[in-house]
PASEBA-1860 file (N, C-alpha, C; in nm, 3 decimals):
! residues 280
1> MDKTKKDQ> -5.215/4.164/2.810/-5.118/4.241/2.889/-5.082/4.360/2.836 ~ -5.092/4.455/2.950/-5.032/4.583/2.892/-4.895/4.613/2.878 ~ -4.872/4.736/2.828/-4.691/4.745/2.767/-4.625/4.753/2.916 ~ -4.665/4.794/3.016/-4.553/4.776/3.145/-4.550/4.639/3.170 ~ -4.646/4.569/3.187/-4.613/4.439/3.233/-4.518/4.367/3.111 ~ -4.566/4.374/2.991/-4.480/4.325/2.877/-4.323/4.374/2.899 ~ -4.301/4.510/2.930/-4.175/4.540/2.955/-4.112/4.485/3.078 ~ -4.162/4.463/3.157/-4.129/4.405/3.291/-4.082/4.282/3.279
9> HSAEKSAE> -4.176/4.182/3.192/-4.149/4.067/3.165/-4.021/4.045/3.073 ~ -4.025/4.139/2.972/-3.897/4.130/2.896/-3.751/4.153/2.973 ~ -3.788/4.258/3.062/-3.671/4.285/3.158/-3.624/4.154/3.242 ~ -3.704/4.093/3.282/-3.682/3.987/3.374/-3.639/3.888/3.280 ~ -3.671/3.852/3.164/-3.620/3.759/3.058/-3.459/3.767/3.035 ~ -3.458/3.916/3.009/-3.321/3.953/2.957/-3.216/3.956/3.106 ~ -3.290/3.963/3.216/-3.183/3.942/3.345/-3.180/3.795/3.339 ~ -3.244/3.718/3.323/-3.217/3.567/3.339/-3.137/3.525/3.245
17> KIKLTQQH> -3.140/3.570/3.113/-3.035/3.540/3.028/-2.911/3.572/3.052 ~ -2.899/3.703/3.109/-2.779/3.749/3.159/-2.697/3.683/3.273 ~ -2.802/3.623/3.383/-2.748/3.558/3.498/-2.705/3.424/3.423 ~ -2.775/3.353/3.325/-2.731/3.220/3.289/-2.601/3.236/3.202 ~ -2.603/3.326/3.125/-2.461/3.375/3.071/-2.336/3.385/3.169 ~ -2.374/3.463/3.268/-2.246/3.493/3.375/-2.223/3.353/3.433 ~ -2.328/3.269/3.477/-2.308/3.113/3.514/-2.231/3.051/3.431 ~ -2.263/3.049/3.297/-2.183/2.969/3.208/-2.039/3.015/3.197
25> IVRVLAVV> -2.018/3.148/3.198/-1.893/3.212/3.203/-1.813/3.157/3.321 ~ -1.871/3.165/3.440/-1.797/3.117/3.571/-1.758/2.947/3.566 ~ -1.864/2.895/3.498/-1.819/2.737/3.506/-1.726/2.707/3.394 ~ -1.716/2.796/3.282/-1.595/2.788/3.195/-1.464/2.816/3.244 ~ -1.470/2.916/3.327/-1.337/2.993/3.391/-1.292/2.865/3.481 ~ -1.413/2.842/3.569/-1.362/2.723/3.657/-1.317/2.611/3.601 ~ -1.343/2.558/3.501/-1.277/2.456/3.420/-1.148/2.499/3.386 ~ -1.130/2.593/3.327/-0.992/2.649/3.275/-0.900/2.652/3.389
33> VLAAIAFV> -0.923/2.706/3.480/-0.853/2.713/3.618/-0.810/2.587/3.667 ~ -0.907/2.501/3.686/-0.894/2.381/3.729/-0.800/2.300/3.635 ~ -0.819/2.304/3.520/-0.735/2.244/3.404/-0.583/2.278/3.400 ~ -0.575/2.422/3.425/-0.441/2.492/3.440/-0.357/2.431/3.569 ~ -0.458/2.424/3.673/-0.388/2.369/3.808/-0.351/2.234/3.782 ~ -0.448/2.137/3.722/-0.398/2.018/3.698/-0.265/1.988/3.605 ~ -0.260/2.078/3.494/-0.156/2.100/3.420/-0.022/2.121/3.486 ~ -0.032/2.217/3.585/0.074/2.255/3.656/0.135/2.140/3.752
41> VLLYGYAF> 0.027/2.075/3.818/0.055/1.962/3.925/0.117/1.850/3.828 ~ 0.080/1.816/3.722/0.126/1.702/3.631/0.274/1.755/3.587 ~ 0.296/1.879/3.539/0.416/1.925/3.517/0.503/1.913/3.651 ~ 0.490/1.956/3.732/0.582/1.939/3.848/0.602/1.807/3.887 ~ 0.487/1.739/3.893/0.495/1.586/3.916/0.585/1.502/3.812 ~ 0.586/1.520/3.710/0.665/1.459/3.613/0.821/1.521/3.633 ~ 0.841/1.647/3.660/0.970/1.686/3.667/1.028/1.627/3.806 ~ 0.948/1.617/3.928/0.986/1.559/4.029/1.015/1.415/4.037
49> TSSPATVR> 0.928/1.348/3.969/0.971/1.197/3.967/1.056/1.163/3.881 ~ 1.080/1.233/3.761/1.183/1.209/3.654/1.326/1.254/3.691 ~ 1.338/1.306/3.816/1.466/1.390/3.845/1.518/1.298/3.991 ~ 1.641/1.250/3.982/1.718/1.190/4.103/1.703/1.283/4.232 ~ 1.697/1.234/4.350/1.693/1.317/4.448/1.829/1.398/4.461 ~ 1.938/1.353/4.396/2.075/1.429/4.417/2.060/1.549/4.312 ~ 1.965/1.552/4.221/1.963/1.643/4.124/1.827/1.744/4.176 ~ 1.731/1.680/4.225/1.639/1.786/4.274/1.662/1.880/4.386
57> KPQFEHFH> 1.751/1.850/4.466/1.790/1.926/4.579/1.962/1.909/4.599 ~ 2.051/1.981/4.506/2.196/1.932/4.524/2.235/1.985/4.666 ~ 2.352/1.904/4.717/2.404/1.947/4.829/2.546/1.982/4.780 ~ 2.624/2.062/4.875/2.744/2.105/4.836/2.854/1.969/4.844 ~ 2.952/1.974/4.745/3.045/1.876/4.756/3.151/1.931/4.661 ~ 3.283/1.875/4.683/3.390/1.903/4.581/3.508/1.808/4.629 ~ 3.510/1.726/4.545/3.624/1.606/4.531/3.656/1.584/4.398 ~ 3.752/1.540/4.362/3.805/1.479/4.243/3.836/1.333/4.200
65> FRTQIIVE> 3.823/1.312/4.105/3.874/1.166/4.046/3.938/1.163/3.914 ~ 4.033/1.095/3.874/4.089/1.081/3.736/4.028/0.982/3.660 ~ 3.971/1.040/3.543/3.918/0.948/3.446/3.982/0.945/3.336 ~ 3.991/0.824/3.261/4.031/0.773/3.143/3.933/0.702/3.066 ~ 3.914/0.740/2.936/3.811/0.656/2.864/3.880/0.624/2.726 ~ 3.882/0.517/2.693/3.927/0.460/2.572/3.841/0.403/2.491 ~ 3.809/0.449/2.379/3.690/0.375/2.268/3.778/0.332/2.155 ~ 3.762/0.183/2.137/3.832/0.128/2.040/3.988/0.170/2.028
73> GRSVNFAG> 4.051/0.192/2.133/4.192/0.219/2.145/4.224/0.372/2.131 ~ 4.123/0.453/2.116/4.137/0.616/2.113/4.089/0.660/2.257 ~ 4.188/0.745/2.324/4.156/0.791/2.443/4.085/0.930/2.430 ~ 3.990/0.940/2.515/3.913/1.071/2.497/3.986/1.180/2.567 ~ 4.007/1.284/2.530/4.084/1.411/2.570/3.979/1.516/2.634 ~ 4.011/1.503/2.753/3.916/1.578/2.852/3.989/1.718/2.842 ~ 4.094/1.730/2.794/4.163/1.886/2.814/4.102/1.950/2.697 ~ 4.060/1.910/2.583/3.985/1.953/2.480/3.882/2.072/2.508
81> DTFQEGYA> 3.863/2.148/2.426/3.757/2.251/2.439/3.636/2.220/2.460 ~ 3.577/2.114/2.402/3.444/2.046/2.409/3.422/2.039/2.560 ~ 3.511/1.985/2.637/3.494/1.952/2.744/3.532/2.053/2.875 ~ 3.615/2.147/2.835/3.648/2.241/2.931/3.560/2.355/2.972 ~ 3.549/2.387/3.092/3.478/2.499/3.132/3.547/2.623/3.201 ~ 3.499/2.729/3.208/3.544/2.831/3.288/3.493/2.814/3.433 ~ 3.531/2.871/3.534/3.478/2.867/3.685/3.538/2.969/3.740 ~ 3.445/3.006/3.857/3.491/3.104/3.941/3.625/3.064/4.031
89> KDNCNVDI> 3.711/3.150/4.025/3.853/3.125/4.083/3.818/3.112/4.233 ~ 3.727/3.170/4.301/3.699/3.147/4.454/3.607/3.031/4.460 ~ 3.668/2.918/4.478/3.606/2.791/4.519/3.621/2.741/4.665 ~ 3.666/2.828/4.735/3.664/2.781/4.889/3.555/2.794/4.953 ~ 3.441/2.839/4.888/3.320/2.878/4.979/3.212/2.752/4.949 ~ 3.136/2.729/5.002/3.028/2.627/5.021/2.894/2.668/4.923 ~ 2.911/2.744/4.843/2.803/2.777/4.727/2.761/2.640/4.649 ~ 2.651/2.627/4.597/2.618/2.509/4.533/2.647/2.543/4.401
97> ATSPFHFH> 2.751/2.499/4.314/2.784/2.513/4.183/2.664/2.499/4.092 ~ 2.658/2.561/3.961/2.527/2.532/3.891/2.546/2.422/3.827 ~ 2.622/2.343/3.791/2.667/2.233/3.730/2.726/2.097/3.832 ~ 2.708/1.991/3.817/2.760/1.896/3.908/2.904/1.837/3.865 ~ 2.956/1.861/3.735/3.092/1.833/3.694/3.155/1.913/3.629 ~ 3.288/1.910/3.627/3.356/2.009/3.552/3.497/1.941/3.508 ~ 3.554/1.996/3.402/3.690/1.979/3.354/3.723/2.133/3.332 ~ 3.857/2.150/3.393/3.906/2.282/3.340/4.055/2.302/3.363
105> DKKDQMTH> 4.118/2.432/3.352/4.256/2.458/3.344/4.342/2.370/3.249 ~ 4.259/2.324/3.137/4.318/2.243/3.027/4.406/2.120/3.082 ~ 4.312/2.053/3.170/4.395/1.950/3.240/4.295/1.832/3.191 ~ 4.373/1.710/3.140/4.309/1.581/3.108/4.271/1.509/3.240 ~ 4.178/1.420/3.236/4.164/1.327/3.342/4.091/1.387/3.450 ~ 4.126/1.498/3.519/4.100/1.548/3.617/3.952/1.601/3.633 ~ 3.861/1.509/3.684/3.724/1.527/3.701/3.686/1.602/3.834 ~ 3.622/1.700/3.836/3.581/1.801/3.949/3.429/1.756/3.969
113> VHWKDMTG> 3.390/1.712/4.081/3.263/1.674/4.127/3.222/1.788/4.226 ~ 3.097/1.860/4.198/3.057/1.960/4.290/2.919/1.942/4.345 ~ 2.835/1.822/4.337/2.725/1.810/4.381/2.751/1.653/4.474 ~ 2.671/1.656/4.596/2.710/1.516/4.676/2.620/1.416/4.604 ~ 2.681/1.289/4.624/2.614/1.157/4.578/2.578/1.153/4.433 ~ 2.663/1.198/4.368/2.658/1.202/4.211/2.716/1.034/4.168 ~ 2.647/0.984/4.076/2.694/0.839/4.017/2.787/0.865/3.882 ~ 2.840/0.736/3.858/2.937/0.732/3.740/2.838/0.736/3.615
121> GQFLKYYG> 2.699/0.684/3.657/2.601/0.705/3.515/2.568/0.846/3.485 ~ 2.553/0.938/3.610/2.518/1.067/3.589/2.638/1.140/3.531 ~ 2.743/1.103/3.564/2.879/1.178/3.496/2.896/1.149/3.358 ~ 2.856/1.015/3.310/2.867/1.000/3.166/2.739/1.054/3.075 ~ 2.656/1.067/3.143/2.508/1.105/3.085/2.567/1.280/3.071 ~ 2.591/1.339/3.171/2.626/1.484/3.171/2.734/1.504/3.028 ~ 2.790/1.415/2.980/2.868/1.450/2.873/2.845/1.360/2.734 ~ 2.715/1.302/2.771/2.655/1.236/2.620/2.613/1.119/2.607
129> WNLTGGPG> 2.663/1.024/2.709/2.626/0.872/2.730/2.518/0.859/2.823 ~ 2.376/0.851/2.770/2.273/0.816/2.856/2.267/0.661/2.889 ~ 2.335/0.603/2.962/2.307/0.472/2.987/2.243/0.440/3.118 ~ 2.168/0.536/3.167/2.074/0.518/3.287/1.938/0.569/3.279 ~ 1.890/0.611/3.159/1.750/0.640/3.134/1.717/0.791/3.150 ~ 1.584/0.825/3.133/1.526/0.951/3.160/1.573/1.050/3.026 ~ 1.539/1.164/3.042/1.552/1.281/2.896/1.707/1.272/2.889 ~ 1.725/1.250/2.770/1.885/1.271/2.718/1.928/1.387/2.709
137> SMLGYRFD> 1.848/1.492/2.721/1.930/1.646/2.703/1.931/1.699/2.859 ~ 1.899/1.618/2.949/1.918/1.684/3.104/1.931/1.580/3.219 ~ 1.978/1.613/3.326/2.008/1.511/3.419/1.880/1.527/3.497 ~ 1.785/1.625/3.485/1.660/1.656/3.568/1.639/1.791/3.605 ~ 1.554/1.790/3.718/1.494/1.920/3.736/1.563/1.967/3.882 ~ 1.582/2.093/3.906/1.608/2.110/4.040/1.502/2.194/4.126 ~ 1.462/2.163/4.245/1.367/2.194/4.321/1.394/2.270/4.440 ~ 1.501/2.333/4.432/1.567/2.402/4.563/1.542/2.573/4.538
145> SLPRVNRV> 1.465/2.609/4.448/1.423/2.748/4.447/1.271/2.760/4.426 ~ 1.183/2.677/4.473/1.028/2.688/4.465/1.006/2.815/4.482 ~ 0.891/2.881/4.421/0.790/2.795/4.312/0.887/2.761/4.182 ~ 1.006/2.817/4.150/1.065/2.796/4.047/1.124/2.658/4.015 ~ 1.131/2.593/3.899/1.182/2.462/3.880/1.287/2.488/3.775 ~ 1.415/2.457/3.795/1.505/2.469/3.699/1.554/2.327/3.625 ~ 1.571/2.325/3.505/1.638/2.229/3.431/1.774/2.229/3.475 ~ 1.827/2.093/3.445/1.984/2.087/3.499/2.017/2.018/3.331
153> PIHGKNLP> 2.048/2.093/3.257/2.108/2.021/3.115/2.201/1.969/3.121 ~ 2.246/1.882/3.026/2.383/1.808/3.024/2.492/1.920/2.965 ~ 2.594/1.873/2.971/2.734/1.954/2.904/2.699/1.948/2.774 ~ 2.679/1.843/2.700/2.652/1.828/2.570/2.705/1.674/2.527 ~ 2.669/1.667/2.390/2.717/1.526/2.341/2.862/1.505/2.304 ~ 2.942/1.523/2.408/3.086/1.519/2.393/3.149/1.391/2.385 ~ 3.099/1.296/2.447/3.166/1.176/2.416/3.155/1.124/2.293 ~ 3.252/1.031/2.238/3.224/0.958/2.111/3.115/0.865/2.085
161> DIPKGATF> 3.073/0.836/1.979/2.981/0.729/1.956/3.025/0.587/2.025 ~ 2.932/0.524/2.087/2.974/0.400/2.136/2.965/0.300/2.031 ~ 3.083/0.216/1.989/3.095/0.119/1.876/2.980/0.018/1.890 ~ 2.925/-0.025/1.771/2.816/-0.139/1.771/2.898/-0.262/1.831 ~ 2.814/-0.328/1.940/2.866/-0.455/1.991/2.989/-0.419/2.088 ~ 3.013/-0.325/2.138/3.118/-0.293/2.210/3.084/-0.314/2.357 ~ 3.173/-0.370/2.434/3.159/-0.378/2.579/3.240/-0.276/2.666 ~ 3.182/-0.266/2.783/3.244/-0.161/2.873/3.310/-0.231/2.984
169> YIYSGDQQ> 3.448/-0.219/2.988/3.528/-0.290/3.094/3.605/-0.169/3.179 ~ 3.561/-0.175/3.316/3.596/-0.066/3.395/3.707/-0.132/3.498 ~ 3.805/-0.046/3.537/3.913/-0.069/3.642/3.921/0.061/3.708 ~ 3.977/0.027/3.843/3.989/0.142/3.938/4.122/0.117/4.008 ~ 4.191/0.205/4.089/4.299/0.188/4.168/4.411/0.284/4.118 ~ 4.546/0.248/4.134/4.666/0.323/4.084/4.748/0.276/4.044 ~ 4.891/0.330/4.022/4.987/0.269/3.986/5.027/0.126/4.040 ~ 5.011/0.120/4.166/5.065/0.003/4.237/4.961/-0.102/4.240
177> SHQQRSWD> 4.846/-0.056/4.252/4.738/-0.176/4.246/4.611/-0.116/4.186 ~ 4.546/-0.207/4.079/4.446/-0.170/4.025/4.366/-0.299/3.974 ~ 4.228/-0.302/3.967/4.171/-0.412/3.962/4.038/-0.391/3.872 ~ 3.979/-0.499/3.798/3.871/-0.466/3.728/3.725/-0.440/3.811 ~ 3.633/-0.387/3.766/3.526/-0.350/3.868/3.397/-0.381/3.805 ~ 3.293/-0.362/3.869/3.168/-0.384/3.825/3.116/-0.270/3.750 ~ 3.063/-0.258/3.625/3.023/-0.168/3.540/2.913/-0.116/3.584 ~ 2.821/-0.210/3.635/2.686/-0.165/3.677/2.695/-0.075/3.826
185> HFLKQDLE> 2.791/-0.120/3.884/2.827/-0.055/4.012/2.862/0.085/3.993 ~ 2.951/0.111/3.892/2.993/0.236/3.852/2.863/0.333/3.799 ~ 2.780/0.261/3.722/2.675/0.354/3.677/2.568/0.386/3.785 ~ 2.530/0.300/3.877/2.437/0.320/3.995/2.478/0.373/4.121 ~ 2.617/0.335/4.147/2.657/0.376/4.298/2.683/0.514/4.307 ~ 2.687/0.584/4.423/2.760/0.726/4.435/2.913/0.697/4.425 ~ 2.958/0.789/4.379/3.103/0.769/4.327/3.188/0.754/4.457 ~ 3.142/0.803/4.572/3.241/0.779/4.698/3.217/0.634/4.730
193> SFFGKESS> 3.099/0.585/4.732/3.070/0.433/4.758/3.165/0.344/4.655 ~ 3.157/0.368/4.504/3.209/0.314/4.424/3.359/0.286/4.438 ~ 3.429/0.415/4.489/3.581/0.418/4.505/3.614/0.366/4.640 ~ 3.508/0.353/4.734/3.550/0.328/4.878/3.612/0.425/4.976 ~ 3.600/0.540/4.917/3.661/0.654/5.005/3.571/0.763/5.002 ~ 3.563/0.836/5.116/3.472/0.957/5.126/3.548/1.061/5.100 ~ 3.481/1.187/5.062/3.553/1.323/5.038/3.561/1.392/5.186 ~ 3.664/1.467/5.188/3.665/1.536/5.316/3.616/1.649/5.313
201> VGEPSVSL> 3.543/1.719/5.221/3.482/1.841/5.221/3.328/1.843/5.215 ~ 3.274/1.740/5.204/3.119/1.724/5.194/3.049/1.749/5.338 ~ 3.102/1.729/5.449/3.030/1.736/5.550/3.002/1.867/5.595 ~ 2.878/1.914/5.627/2.863/2.058/5.681/2.917/2.105/5.792 ~ 2.976/2.009/5.879/3.035/2.033/5.990/3.192/2.068/5.975 ~ 3.242/2.041/5.865/3.393/2.071/5.792/3.421/2.207/5.833 ~ 3.536/2.246/5.905/3.582/2.370/5.926/3.649/2.419/5.800 ~ 3.666/2.567/5.786/3.728/2.641/5.669/3.866/2.580/5.667
209> WDRLFPKA> 3.939/2.560/5.801/4.073/2.516/5.800/4.070/2.380/5.721 ~ 3.984/2.281/5.752/3.978/2.165/5.705/3.956/2.154/5.559 ~ 3.873/2.275/5.502/3.841/2.279/5.360/3.966/2.324/5.264 ~ 4.044/2.420/5.341/4.175/2.462/5.289/4.283/2.347/5.293 ~ 4.277/2.276/5.391/4.392/2.172/5.415/4.317/2.040/5.438 ~ 4.219/1.978/5.335/4.158/1.852/5.364/4.254/1.739/5.398 ~ 4.198/1.654/5.485/4.240/1.519/5.527/4.177/1.412/5.470 ~ 4.242/1.326/5.440/4.200/1.192/5.368/4.075/1.129/5.457
217> IAHAGHDH> 3.976/1.092/5.420/3.895/1.012/5.537/3.844/0.900/5.488 ~ 3.901/0.796/5.533/3.848/0.629/5.479/3.706/0.618/5.487 ~ 3.668/0.531/5.395/3.508/0.481/5.394/3.516/0.374/5.489 ~ 3.380/0.352/5.558/3.349/0.260/5.635/3.402/0.123/5.593 ~ 3.479/0.067/5.695/3.532/-0.066/5.657/3.681/-0.059/5.626 ~ 3.737/0.075/5.597/3.884/0.111/5.571/3.946/0.154/5.703 ~ 4.034/0.117/5.791/4.069/0.169/5.887/4.171/0.270/5.868 ~ 4.258/0.284/5.769/4.339/0.382/5.742/4.392/0.371/5.603
225> EPVPTNEA> 4.459/0.492/5.580/4.528/0.505/5.431/4.650/0.422/5.420 ~ 4.712/0.371/5.338/4.839/0.298/5.315/4.939/0.370/5.348 ~ 5.036/0.347/5.437/5.164/0.393/5.478/5.264/0.417/5.386 ~ 5.287/0.549/5.332/5.380/0.538/5.225/5.530/0.479/5.273 ~ 5.595/0.421/5.169/5.715/0.358/5.202/5.841/0.445/5.156 ~ 5.810/0.557/5.061/5.931/0.620/5.043/5.889/0.769/5.011 ~ 5.988/0.863/4.985/5.940/1.008/4.961/5.844/1.028/4.841 ~ 5.868/0.978/4.740/5.779/0.987/4.639/5.623/0.949/4.675
233> EAQEANLQ> 5.616/0.815/4.735/5.481/0.789/4.759/5.405/0.887/4.881 ~ 5.518/0.941/4.953/5.455/1.034/5.055/5.439/1.169/5.015 ~ 5.483/1.205/4.900/5.465/1.328/4.833/5.324/1.311/4.756 ~ 5.308/1.176/4.690/5.188/1.154/4.615/5.063/1.161/4.727 ~ 5.083/1.092/4.821/4.965/1.069/4.921/4.927/1.233/4.997 ~ 5.031/1.309/4.993/5.003/1.436/5.051/4.931/1.536/4.922 ~ 4.956/1.519/4.817/4.896/1.571/4.711/4.751/1.522/4.691 ~ 4.737/1.396/4.698/4.604/1.322/4.706/4.490/1.389/4.811
241> RINNLIGN> 4.544/1.413/4.932/4.502/1.478/5.046/4.442/1.629/5.007 ~ 4.556/1.704/4.947/4.516/1.842/4.926/4.420/1.860/4.809 ~ 4.420/1.777/4.703/4.310/1.781/4.617/4.190/1.701/4.637 ~ 4.204/1.633/4.759/4.052/1.551/4.773/4.042/1.457/4.671 ~ 4.148/1.386/4.637/4.119/1.275/4.507/4.075/1.161/4.578 ~ 3.943/1.107/4.527/3.921/0.982/4.584/3.905/0.849/4.505 ~ 3.985/0.868/4.388/4.022/0.769/4.308/4.041/0.782/4.179 ~ 4.084/0.697/4.104/4.124/0.684/3.945/4.039/0.581/3.871
249> VVIFVQKD> 3.975/0.602/3.774/3.892/0.516/3.691/3.960/0.510/3.540 ~ 3.958/0.400/3.480/3.990/0.370/3.338/3.866/0.295/3.280 ~ 3.810/0.337/3.187/3.722/0.260/3.110/3.730/0.240/2.961 ~ 3.745/0.110/2.935/3.759/0.066/2.796/3.642/0.040/2.721 ~ 3.604/0.087/2.597/3.486/0.079/2.529/3.533/-0.020/2.404 ~ 3.528/-0.134/2.395/3.564/-0.214/2.295/3.515/-0.339/2.307 ~ 3.536/-0.422/2.189/3.458/-0.573/2.185/3.552/-0.653/2.270 ~ 3.672/-0.652/2.277/3.757/-0.758/2.352/3.817/-0.706/2.472
257> KPTSAQVD> 3.833/-0.782/2.580/3.903/-0.724/2.696/4.023/-0.684/2.668 ~ 4.063/-0.556/2.741/4.187/-0.518/2.725/4.310/-0.625/2.804 ~ 4.422/-0.625/2.750/4.524/-0.716/2.812/4.585/-0.644/2.955 ~ 4.640/-0.720/3.006/4.698/-0.650/3.152/4.784/-0.539/3.119 ~ 4.877/-0.545/3.009/4.960/-0.464/2.988/4.903/-0.313/2.950 ~ 4.774/-0.351/2.872/4.712/-0.220/2.823/4.656/-0.139/2.944 ~ 4.623/-0.208/3.055/4.555/-0.163/3.157/4.676/-0.096/3.249 ~ 4.767/-0.173/3.271/4.892/-0.093/3.315/4.946/0.034/3.267
265> DRFNDLEP> 4.952/0.010/3.127/4.980/0.132/3.059/4.934/0.261/3.099 ~ 4.773/0.264/3.120/4.678/0.369/3.145/4.702/0.406/3.297 ~ 4.726/0.316/3.390/4.752/0.353/3.524/4.894/0.408/3.545 ~ 4.974/0.374/3.454/5.099/0.445/3.441/5.143/0.600/3.402 ~ 5.000/0.628/3.341/5.004/0.759/3.264/4.886/0.835/3.327 ~ 4.864/0.847/3.477/4.782/0.936/3.554/4.828/1.073/3.549 ~ 4.728/1.161/3.506/4.748/1.301/3.529/4.827/1.352/3.654 ~ 4.948/1.413/3.662/4.991/1.437/3.771/4.918/1.535/3.868
273> LTASTCSG> 4.942/1.524/3.989/4.849/1.636/4.069/4.957/1.754/4.098 ~ 4.887/1.863/4.130/4.945/1.979/4.169/4.897/2.032/4.310 ~ 4.993/2.102/4.362/4.948/2.143/4.505/4.845/2.279/4.498 ~ 4.742/2.227/4.477/4.625/2.333/4.444/4.494/2.271/4.520 ~ 4.455/2.352/4.599/4.314/2.306/4.694/4.220/2.377/4.646 ~ 4.188/2.485/4.618/4.083/2.551/4.583/4.076/2.615/4.421 ~ 4.090/2.515/4.344/4.132/2.534/4.204/3.992/2.474/4.149 ~ 3.866/2.497/4.195/3.755/2.460/4.128/3.732/2.313/4.133
END
């Protein structure tokens, strides 16, 4: 074989090696790309399936309920700095709040709910009691700004430790009438269903006038609100409408069931309502 043929053969072998190397690189890159896509899909899939629908795509809401939690005789102070948050003073719009629950204005008990269909279990988890499962550091992920997916972190581990062997006893109602309720229902039902009363501002068709001066709307099966029998009751009913208050809940966390007197004392100590409609 003369030199020219040898050079040509060598060049062909080099070209073949380069081609094989290029094919190998392409295969490796394809595997890397597919692995990255699979990882992203799995990540999105996990984030989606581990997040309740109410967290994946929050809907505007704004109602209130009063909460008292008593752990072995000690009442949780929601007016304390660990629970309190700042807020935008202009809350008469329908923008989705960054978090579903708030306590503010240095008020105890007054729980502000800003996302639709949230449950009592999600409320407790937001403040540190994960009784519903899932990641303990967050409620889930938001998918309403795709392709970006945002974590919904809890406010913190603010509630006290649950005593060993304690039982949860839950009551709802008001000064005139209150009763023991199902703990499981509180954890799993949306709060409007649990209290048996609908928010007056959650519906998209509600006018600005009705948002500023909301009317109480009875839940299905409830024909009307109780008729006030005196001026004090009439004033309280009006304040409940203005504040869009859907209920009151008292939770005892202790070994023994609370006495009727202990329950009565709590419902006789509800945080007073103020004539404020758009106060967060």
